[in-house]
C-alpha positions in Angstrom: 72.8 107.4 108.8 76.3 107.1 107.5 77.1 104.3 105.1 80.1 102.4 106.5 80.5 100.3 103.3 80.9 103.5 101.2 83.5 104.9 103.6 85.4 101.6 103.4 85.3 101.5 99.6 86.5 105.1 99.5 89.5 104.5 101.7 90.4 101.4 99.8 90.2 103.3 96.5 92.4 106.1 97.9 94.9 103.4 99.0 95.0 101.9 95.5 95.6 105.3 94.0 98.6 105.8 96.4 100.0 102.4 95.3 99.9 103.5 91.7 102.2 106.4 92.6 104.2 104.2 95.1 105.6 102.0 92.3 106.7 104.9 90.1 110.3 106.1 90.1 109.2 109.7 90.6 106.8 110.4 93.4 106.6 114.1 92.4 107.6 115.3 95.9 107.2 119.0 96.9 107.7 120.5 100.3 105.2 122.4 102.5 106.0 125.4 104.7 107.1 123.2 107.6 109.5 121.3 105.3 107.4 118.1 105.5 107.1 116.3 102.1 104.0 116.2 99.9 103.6 113.7 97.1 101.3 113.1 94.2 99.8 110.3 96.3 98.9 112.7 99.1 97.1 114.9 96.6 95.2 112.1 94.8 94.2 110.4 98.0 93.0 113.7 99.4 90.9 114.4 96.3 89.2 111.0 96.4 88.3 111.1 100.1 87.1 114.7 100.2 84.9 114.1 97.1 83.1 111.3 98.8 82.9 112.6 102.4 81.6 116.0 101.2 78.4 114.1 100.2 77.6 113.4 103.9 77.3 117.2 104.4 79.6 116.9 107.4 82.6 119.3 107.4 86.0 117.9 106.4 89.3 118.9 107.9 92.3 117.4 106.1 96.0 117.7 106.5 96.1 119.1 103.0 93.3 121.6 103.7 94.1 122.7 107.2 93.9 126.4 106.8 90.2 126.5 108.0 90.1 129.1 110.8 89.2 128.1 114.3 86.4 130.7 114.3 84.7 128.4 111.7 85.9 125.0 113.1 84.7 125.7 116.7 81.1 125.8 115.5 81.3 122.2 114.2 79.6 119.6 116.3 80.8 116.8 114.1 83.5 116.7 111.4 85.6 114.4 109.4 89.4 114.5 110.1 91.5 112.9 107.4 95.2 112.2 106.8 95.2 111.2 103.1 98.7 109.7 103.5 100.0 109.2 107.0 103.7 108.4 106.8 104.8 110.3 103.7 108.4 109.8 104.6 107.8 106.0 104.8 106.1 106.2 101.5 109.0 108.0 99.9 111.5 105.5 101.4 109.3 102.6 100.2 109.2 100.7 103.4 105.4 100.1 103.1 104.6 101.5 106.5 102.1 104.2 105.5 98.3 104.5 106.0 95.2 106.3 104.9 93.3 107.7 107.9 89.7 108.8 108.2 88.2 109.8 111.6 84.8 111.1 112.6 85.1 113.6 115.5 82.1 114.6 117.6 82.3 117.0 120.5 86.1 116.9 120.4 86.3 113.1 120.8 86.8 110.3 118.3 83.4 108.8 117.2 84.8 106.5 114.5 88.1 105.7 112.8 89.2 103.9 109.7 92.9 103.1 109.1 93.9 101.4 105.8 97.3 100.0 105.1 97.6 99.9 101.3 100.8 97.7 101.1 99.3 94.9 103.2 95.6 95.5 102.4 94.8 95.6 106.2 91.9 97.7 107.4 91.3 98.7 111.0 87.9 100.1 112.1 86.8 101.6 115.4 83.1 102.6 115.9 82.3 104.4 119.2 79.0 106.0 118.0 77.2 103.1 116.3 73.9 105.0 116.2 75.4 107.2 113.5 76.2 104.3 111.2 73.9 102.0 109.2 75.8 98.7 110.0 76.4 98.7 113.7 74.3 98.6 116.9 77.2 98.5 119.4 80.8 99.8 119.8 83.2 97.6 117.8 86.9 97.4 117.0 87.6 95.3 113.9 90.4 94.3 111.6 90.4 92.8 108.1 93.5 91.3 106.7 92.3 91.4 103.1 90.0 94.4 102.9 89.9 94.8 99.1 88.9 91.2 98.3 86.5 90.4 101.1 85.7 92.1 104.4 86.2 89.1 106.8 86.5 91.2 109.9 87.8 89.9 113.2 87.2 91.7 116.5 90.3 93.1 118.2 92.2 92.8 120.4 92.5 89.2 119.2 96.2 88.7 120.3 97.4 89.1 123.8 101.2 89.2 123.9 102.7 88.5 127.3 106.1 90.1 126.7 105.8 93.8 127.2 106.3 95.6 123.9 106.9 99.4 123.5 106.2 100.9 120.1 108.0 103.9 118.9 110.0 105.7 116.2 113.7 105.6 116.3 113.8 108.9 114.3 111.9 110.7 117.1 113.7 109.2 120.1 114.6 111.8 122.7 115.7 112.0 126.4 112.1 111.9 127.7 111.2 108.8 125.7 114.4 107.0 126.5 113.7 107.7 130.2 110.2 106.3 130.0 111.5 103.1 128.3 114.4 102.7 130.8 112.0 103.0 133.8 109.6 100.5 132.2 112.5 98.1 131.6 113.3 98.1 135.3 109.8 96.7 136.0 109.9 94.4 132.9 113.4 93.3 132.1 112.2 91.3 129.2 110.6 94.3 127.6 111.3 94.9 123.8 111.2 98.0 121.7 109.7 97.8 118.2 109.7 100.6 115.6 106.9 101.0 113.1 105.7 103.8 110.9 102.6 106.1 111.0 99.4 105.0 112.7 100.5 101.4 112.7 102.0 101.9 116.2 98.6 102.7 117.7 96.9 100.0 115.7 99.4 97.5 117.1 98.2 98.4 120.6 94.6 98.0 119.6 95.1 94.4 118.3 97.2 93.4 121.3 100.6 93.0 119.7 102.1 95.9 121.7 101.3 97.6 125.0 102.8 101.1 125.1 103.5 103.9 122.7 105.1 107.0 124.3 105.1 109.9 121.9 106.9 112.8 123.6 107.5 114.7 120.4 105.3 116.7 118.0 102.3 115.2 116.2 99.2 116.8 114.6 95.6 115.8 115.3 95.1 114.1 111.9 98.1 111.9 112.7 96.3 110.2 115.6 92.5 110.7 115.3 91.6 107.6 113.3 93.9 105.2 115.1 92.8 106.7 118.4 89.2 105.7 117.6 90.3 102.2 116.9 92.3 102.0 120.1 89.4 103.4 122.2 86.9 100.9 120.7 89.4 98.1 121.5 89.6 99.2 125.1 92.8 101.2 125.1 93.4 104.9 125.4 95.6 107.8 124.6 96.3 110.2 127.5 98.1 113.5 127.6 101.5 113.2 129.2 101.1 116.2 131.6 97.5 115.9 132.7 96.7 112.2 132.2 93.4 113.3 130.5 92.3 111.6 127.3 93.5 113.4 124.2 90.9 115.8 122.5 90.5 117.2 119.0 89.6 120.4 117.2 91.6 122.6 119.4 92.5 126.1 118.2 96.1 124.8 117.8 95.9 121.4 116.0 99.3 120.3 117.4 98.8 117.4 119.8 100.3 117.5 123.3 102.9 114.8 124.2 101.0 111.6 124.9 101.1 108.1 126.1 99.0 105.5 124.2 98.3 102.2 126.1 96.7 99.0 124.9 93.6 97.3 126.3 94.0 96.2 129.9 97.3 98.0 130.3 97.8 100.4 133.1 99.7 103.6 132.2 
């Protein structure tokens, strides 16, 4: 059985370490082969999480250790997928909208997800395979607003916003996304668009403060896996734009297809 409390304490510890770097003048930024930034916080968070998850004897796939060949990965029934700092650009720009993401994937599907927001101390949890964990006997979607000082979780969605809200990123707006938003606005003239960083867009759907998140631009599996579990546990879903099928994980190519995320009770 997996110890949920230990996973929670680990993700919070990783978050505190990122905040130590966050307040410094120099984030010690380097750049990877795809020109995406990598900070000291990414590296420290990655080290803390992998050190703990390796004790579970379940394989770990991290954004910062992604060169594991598919010939090895395809034999995994279960594995941890982590993004030690989702929203590195938001981190560098100091807007606070970055998260620490831990997902458990089983058979290509999210089995559990943990998303921690260090700057606000919010923690989202989605459990879809409760029999694997010591604390749960049913599927749950939970949120704590003060995770590091007391885990007073509330079930989500706990807010049902009537006005249609579309989440997105202004920096990744393109013709397809604009077309989707314009078509939706014809049906819902009062619709509003809100921009938020990293996995917070998907978590907003899970808690009921938003309804749609069209992502018709590149993302990687570790960008979505943890928040996907939270959204699924809350009653929402993430479907592939072309096929309409639920998004899957541990593909040979770890690039996600374009997708549409919808909140609980929302029809895509």
